[in-house]
N, C-alpha and C positions, 0 to 999 in steps of 0.2 A: 401675323405677319401686316396686320392692318396697324396696330397700335404704334408699332415704331414710327411708321410713316407719318400718323397723324402726329405725333409727339414732335416729330422734327418740322413739319409744317407749322406747329404751333411755336416751334422754337425760332423758324424764320418770320412767321409774323410779329414773334416779340420783338424779335431784332429790327424789323421794318419801323416798328412803331418808337423804338430807341433811337434808330436812325433819324428819322424825322420828326418825331414829336418831342423828345426830351429837352425841357427849357429849365429844369432844377439846376442850381448851382454846382451839386456835386455829379452831374451827367458829363458824359464824354464829349469834349470840345472839338475833336477832330475826326475826320472820317477814319483815321487809323485805329485811334480808341475805340471808337464805336464797333469797329469790325472785331477788334480784340475782345470786346463784351460779347457781341454776337457769338463768337467761336467757343466762348466759356459757357454760354448758355446752352448752345446745343451740346457742348462735350458733357456738361453735367446732367442734361437729360437724358441723354445715351447711356451714362453710367447708370442712372438710377433704372432705366429701363432693363439692363443685364442684370442687375440685382433681382429685380422682379421675376425675371427668366429663370435665374438660378433657384429662386424660391419655388416656383411652379414646379420645376423638376424634381425638386426633394419631396414635395406634397406628393406628386405622382408615383414616385418611386416608394414612398411610405405607403401609400393605398394599395400598391403591388404586393408588399411586404405582407400587408395585412390581410391580403385575400389569400396569400399561399400558407397562412397560419404561422407567421414567422413571427408573431408578436411577444416581445419580452420586456422585462423591466429592468434597467440598470441597477444594479445591486453593490454591495459594498464586497469589496475583496474577501475571499473565503479565507477563513484560517487556516495555515497548514496544520498539520498532524501528523507527526512521525510514526512511520509504521502503517497507516492507512492511506487506501486509495480516494483521498481527498484534492480536488483541484485547487490551485492557487487563484482562479478568476482570471489570470493573464492569458487573453488570446481566446476567451470562452466561446465556445459556439452557442447558439441561440438554445434556449430552452425548449424542451418538447409541448411543455404546458405552463400556462400561466395566468393566474385568475386572483383578483384582490378579494382579501376575506373581511374586509373592513379594519376600522381604527388603524388605518396604516400598515397593515399586515399582507402577505403576499405568499400564495402558494404556488411552489414550482417544482415541478418535474425535469430536474436538471438531464438528466439521461439514462438509458438503459444499454448496458453492453451484455455481451457474452463471449467469454474467453474459453476457448478450446486448447486442451493439451494431450497429445497423443505421442505414445514413444514407441519404438519397435527395435529390437535388438536381440543380442546374444550374451549369454553367460556361461563360464565353463563348469559351473556347477549344474548337474543334471536334474537335482531334485528342486522342485518350485518352490516347497515351503522352506528350503534353504536360501533360496534366491530372496524369499522374502524377510530370511532373518537376516540375511546380509544388508538388506535394503529397507531399513525398518520404517522409513517414512510411509503414511497412509496414502500417499499420492506419488510413491517412487515406482519404479518398472518392477513387476513382481514375477516376470516368467522370459523364457526366451521365445520371442515371437512380438505380440504386440498389446500394449498395456493402454486402456483410456484412464489417464492419470485425474483428469477433472474437467467438466464442462461448468465453469462457473456463470451465474446469472446474476449481475448487479443492479440494482437499482439506486437511483440516485437523487435526492431532494431536498427541498429546504421550506421552511416557512419562516421568511424574511419578516422583519430582523431578527427573529429569535433563536433559531437552531437550523442545523442541517442536519440530514438523514440519510442512512446507508444501510441496505440489505444486501447479503449475499448468499445464495442458496447453490449447494453443489452439486452435481449428479455425476456418478462415476459407475463404474463396472467393479464388482468384488472378484476373487480367484474363482468362484462357480461361474461367472458370466450374468450374475443377477445385477439390476440397477439398483444402486444405492444412492439415497438422498440425505444429504447435511445441509442444515443449517449453520453455516459459517458466523455469520455475523448480522446483527440487527440492533442498531441503536441510534440515537440521537446525539447531538452535540450543539452545546449552546455557542453563540456566536456574539461579538460585541459587547461583553462583560467590560466593567471597568477593572484598571488595576491588572490585565494581563489574566485574569482568571478565566477558567473554563471547566467545564463538567460532560461528563458522558455516560450514559446509562444504556443499559440492555445488554444483549449477547454480543460479546467482543473478544478478541485476541488479547492475552495478557500484554500488557506494555511492561516487558522483561527482556531486555536485549535487545541487538538489533535485527536479527532474524527472525525472531518467533511471530512479531505483529504482522509480517508479510504474507499476503496472499501468493498461491502457485505462479501467477503470472508476472509477478514481480521476483521471481529466482532468476539468478544469473545461470547456474548451473540445473540440470536436470532434475537431481534429486536432493532430499533434505539432508543435511550434515547429520553424521551419525550422536554426535552428542544432543542433538536438539531431539531426535526421535526418543532417546533414552530419559532425558529430564523432562521434556514437555509432552511426550506421546507423539505417535504417527501422524495425527492430526494438528499439532500445533496446541499449547495450553491455550485454551479460552473458556468461559464459562459467564452467565449472567452476572451482572454486576455494577458498579457506580467508579467511575474514575474523575479525580479532580486534578487540575494541572493549574500551575502558576508560570507564566513566560516572564523571566527577568529581563530587566533592562539592558544585560550584558550578553544577550544572545544564549541565556540558558534556559532551562525548563524541566520543572518538577512534577513528577507525577505521584500518585498515592491511588492504589486501586484496591478495592475489597470486592471479592467474588466469591462464589459458592464453591466449597471444595470438592462437590460431588460430580462424577461424570467421568465418560471414558476417555476425556481430555483433559483429566484431574489425575492422572496415574501415581504420580508424586504425592498425593494427598489421600482423599477418601476413596477415589476410584468411584466405582459402581459395581453392583450386584453381578455383571459380567465376571469379575474378578475374585469374588467371594470364593475362598477355599483355595485361591491360586494364585498369588500374587505376582505382578509381572516384574516385581523387585526384590531379587535375592530369595525366591522361592517361599517366603514368607507367608502364612495364610491370611487373609483379611477377614477383618470382623466388622460387622455393623456398627456405625459409629455416628449416632445423630448430632445434629448441630445443637448445642444448646444457648448460643448466643453469638453476638456480633464478633467475639474474640476467637470463635473457630471458624471464623472465614479465613480465606486464603488472603493475605496482606501482601501486597506488592509496593515497592518504593523504587523509582527509577529518576535519575539526573542526567540529562544531556547536555554537551557545551557544542556550541557552532563556533567554528573559526571560520573566517572568509578572509581571502587576499588575493584581488584579483580575481584569476581563472582558477583559482586552488581552493577548495573547500574540503573541511575537516569536522567530523563530527566524533566526540569521545563520550561513553557511556559508561555510567555503574549501576548497577541493579542488585535488588534483594528480595527474598521471598520468605515468607513463613507461615505455616498451617498445619494443622494436623492431619496425621495420617491413620490408616486402619488396622494398624497391626496392635494398636492397644491404645486406652484411654488417654495416656499421659505422653505418648509417643507424638512427635512433631517431626516436621522436615523441613530443612532450610536450604535455601538457594541463593546463590550470589554469582556474580559475572560481570566481566569488563568487555567492551567493545571498543573497537577504532574502525572508522570509515573514512577514506580520504578520495576525493575526485579530482583530476588535474586535466583542464582542457589545453591539447597542445596545438599546434600550427596544422592546418592544412587538414582540418576535421579529426586528427586524431584525438586520444584522449588514454588516460590510464585511470585505473581504477583499485584501490587497494582495501581488503575488509579482513578484519581480524576479529575473533571473540573467543574468551575464555569462559566456560561454566563449572561450576561445583556444586553438587548437591550432596547435605549430608543427611541421612534416612536414620531416623532412630528407630530400630525393630524391637518393640517390645519382647520380653521374655512370653514363650507359648508353653505352659508345661505340658499340656496335652500330647504336644508334638515333640516335648523335650529340646526345644530350642531355647538357649539361653539368650538373654538381652544382648544386644550388639549393636553398633552403628556402621552403617554402609555408606562408605564415600566412594562419589563416581563422579569424574571431572575429565575434560577435554578441551580439546581447541580445535578451531577450524581457521584456516588462511587462505584468502584468495587472492589472486593477481591477474588482472582481465587489463589486456592493452588493445585500444580502437585503433585499427589502421585506418578507417575511415568512416563514414555514418552508417556503413553496411556493414563491414567485416570486424570481425574481432577475435582475438585468440586468448589462452590464459590457462592458468593451472590453479589446483585447489589441494591443499594438503589437510589432512585432519589425523588427529591422536586422541584416542580415549583408554583411561585406565582406573584404577579403581583400589578399594582395599575392603577387607571385612569379607565373608565368607558367604556364599549362597548355600543353600540348603535344599531339603525337599529332595525334589527330581534332579537336583545338579549336586555332582560329587565336590564341585568347587567352584570359585567365581569364574576361573579362565573357561569352565565347562557351561557356564551361562550366557546364552546367546545376547543377553540384555545388559550384560556387565562383563565380559571379557576385553583382553586388551586388545586394541586393534590400532592398524594403520590404514590410510587410503590416501593415494595418489591420483588425480583425476585431471589430466589435460582438456581443454576444451576449444571447439572452434566453432564460432557461431555466425550465421548470415542473416542480416536484417534485409530480406530481398523487397520486402513492402511495407507499406506503414501498417503495423499492427499484427505482421506476420514474420515469421522468423524460424530458420532452421537450425538446430545444435547438434553436432558430434561431439560425443564425450568417451573416453575411455577411463573405466576404474580399474585401478589394481588394488584389491583387499589383501591384508596380511593380519592373520590371527591363527594361532596354536589350535584354537578349537577344530578348524578344516583338517582334512585326511591330509592333504596334501600343504597344509599351512598359508595357501593364498589362493585365491580367486581372480579371473579375468571375465572383464565384462565390456563390450561395446554398446553404445546406445544412440540412437539417432531420434532426436524430438522434434515435433513439429506442433508449431504453437500460432494460434491466430485470435485476433479479436474483432469483432464487429461489433457496432453500436451506432447510437444515434445521441446526439445532446452533449450537455456537457458531462461525461462520464468521469472524469477525474485521471484518467491513465495518462 
């Protein structure tokens, strides 16, 4: 309070000197000119004092932030990566932890999140095992009553300016009520490389199609599409590996991925010893098949093209994969697919979302003389189509249609392909009503009509009410 008064008095004194003592040729020669000069001097002093006060306020605010532990370093924008939960950097919250590592590096804990998905409902099928066959996803509702689909713990960090990192650990209850823990993803991804290049290494969802790389909290419907469960397993196709990407100047992105063909999430390839003796594909017995070189990894390629015009956004994708399967030494599996996603922002907070995806798997089944099965090619293909209309920011409604079919007979325990719950011809229609009643929390009401000749009545009806909420701190990327 005293400083502005002193400055004003100083200004007045300076004005007095100018009025009474200035004799230079450039000095004001009239009382009016001298008064104007005095006013300008006082105005300049007041303006400088105001700027200093603002600076002091900013410094005090900064000290308070540091005392609250909100210290952060401004970093470059995060690179976006389709299918993973990476933030864009836009409107990013403060980091939970940030510390310098020397050599211009900085270690950041960007956020920790916990996403919970619980569903309850009813199915016209009385047998829980049949409900699980109808809903083949590992996180799908598996009984009349309640199902804990997943509790996803996500940890997000970075070592600037070199790479981002992410890990997702999922907890769920199996059909016996026992707690099961899964490592869904744990990878690092480079950033700020020249020429639009990007590399990702670790345990990760395979970059194939639009749906497979998504975590459950990113699903718009409660359950996994049928064709995804058949081709990519109930938990999605994922394995340790390395992915390279190139972001083209024309908004296109190329991905090439090499991953281990072994594991319960690689059922279309070498699978694992849980399946030896009873294949999840066509009833064929699986044999141990060692990896002799990088040529026996699962290799996946994907191209996506982003098109944007005002409030209209479109993504087109083409994908393909090749790798060995466990029916024989020279037997391979081929997968290809195409996908289309469109978002349109309408007036009054309304929106329209459209998603289409087609997948086709070609499974070379080697001859099995011990079981008397001849060599065969098993084709399984199908599509999923979703249409979702947002009435406003909180309410949306839509419908999903699915169709799966195939050729090549199932053997062993199955009299035919139509008797095989993993390969029968099916239709599913699923209306949906969703309510986003709070940030990070929503309710979804979904009805499923399943039609397949394998069932005694040829169809089944299910109603599910899903509850999802997310809690977290920092920049979790959601």
